[in-house]
Phi, psi and omega in degrees: 000351180250152177279160176299141181300336179300330181301313179296322178296321180291322179297329183281345181282155176285134176074188179274170182247131178272130180227162175241111177297168180298333181232137173090196187275173176295158179213161176273133179263125181254114189243339183269151182300312182298317180291320180298316180297320180295316182292313183293335181266003185249116183289355175285352174257114188278145174262000182287115183294345178264359181292145178304129178091350181302126187292137179270074181295322177206169180298119185295141177288169176293122181270112181274152173304129182101351178281081191290346179293341179255020180238158177253161172301148008272346182297320177301315181298316181300312184287317182297323182301333182288341181257343186305317181299335182283347185235029176292160178302321181297315179296319182295319179292329176294335178280343189305313180301321181290321177297319178298319179297318179296316180297313181297316181296318180295320178291327176301312181297316181297309185290335178277350181270184181289150175239144003287162179221161179273114182291334179288305182288331185265349183219300188301308183287317178300319180299308184293323180293318181292326177294317178297320177302314179299315184297314184281340181089031174288122182303145182305324181294337183262355190294324178295320177298314179301313179297324179296318178295315182294325178296317178301319182295339181263356181269146178246005180254022177238155181294159179303324180300325179293322177296316181297318179296318180294320178299313181295320180295318180294317178297314179298321179297316180297320177299315181293323180296314180296318180298318180295320181284336174292325179283324182215088184301149180235168182271071175212181186301311181295318179298318179294320180292328175301312183289314189276336187237315183289313182294337178273353179087003180284335185221137176273161177297325178297320178292324178294323175300317179297321176303311183298315179294324178296317178294324177297311181295321184281338187244001184260287184294327182299299183296321178300320181289326176295321177299312182297312181295321181292321176299319179296318178298318179294322182286340176281341186226098183301327180295319179294317179297315181296320180297316182291321179292326184280334186228093181300339180291348178280346191301313184300313178293323180297324179297321176297320178292322178299318180290321178295307186294320181255063180287102196278347177282078195282336185270358177094163179254126182275146173213158177230131182285130177255004176205166174284121183223136176270130179230119177056034179087000179249132176276114176264122186267158178308132179089001176265149181262157177226147173239114181269112182273092182299320178301322178291316180301324181278358173246024182286119184298333182286346181247320183238100179303141182049056192293340182273007178256130176277122186217111183292347179266357182291148169272097185261012178299145183099357177294162184247020183300333180258016179084192182197157178081201186294341181258015179300151188304119181292336181263023184299325178295321178292318179300315179296317179301310181299315182293319180298313182290315183295309184288321178297318180289321181300311183287334179282316186274335179239070183296339180267014182304132181209155176292140179254008178213157176296142183299335178293343181263355178292132182266120181263149178267086186249011181244018181230165181301322181256128183275154178178191173251136181286324179206155179213099183281124183228160170236175180206000000 
């Protein structure tokens, strides 16, 4: 639950820190909040993984046409604009009753079952997966199949071949889903984009498949892991749990603190300089790479006093857990909605929630791009 001490040491140093990733050339490490915000907000730093100098933090995934997170303006702007309407505050608030229904139903199943139970497998992942299914328009009859593939992709106790099969099955399913909705549009995100964008020629079906997979990747494991980690933080501190359970008005602010404290993008955000730019007193030259360490930026003492303490009463606004600039998370409204409903309902409906295992036995997901807990055994 704590960051490596080197992060604090790097923030205290003058300028940026030069590091060598496991793969590729050296890159500049960005650890302070002010510097991270500056880099993420400057279009002279490219998000294109094929740009000269882009840091090889990990083996890059296959970039599909339409995957705008790996593109720069103006193409990024064109594609992202097609999704903005789907994530307005008004649309997200209209989803709240359905999200509440999904959370309540999932908690009914969990609380009626045997205890102890795994809060990750029994609550966090089903809630986020079912919300994504609703958003994309995955038919109810297919949701168990869909959940099975996504669960396989998150497991590390299965062979690589199983991951490949699940990936191929999920991709094939998305292709078939888009094709079906192209033939007979429905009132969901994919159906609306078929009518409004594909039929007008603004978007290809292949790009729409990439949109759907991008939303799945961005909204499934991320939010589920924040739920799991936040539940663990609350269960470690009875005072924090009691405060949140006693005062529902704290939930919105507490969710910001949950995202700040548990900044799950643990391996950093890559960028490549397309011009000579000074950052934090360091001249970053054209063609050099940068790694923006969001977990470090969100523990910056100059912005968040006593940053290593989890506090549901903290004003955590201004955190960078959802990014910044043109690439800030397009689904941030959905993430906040899910977290507010899930965490608020969890502490209200299960006031006796407690850890069923020693914290030293909790298994953390520390070998993937997104950090989290693999399982969290609880009683209530």
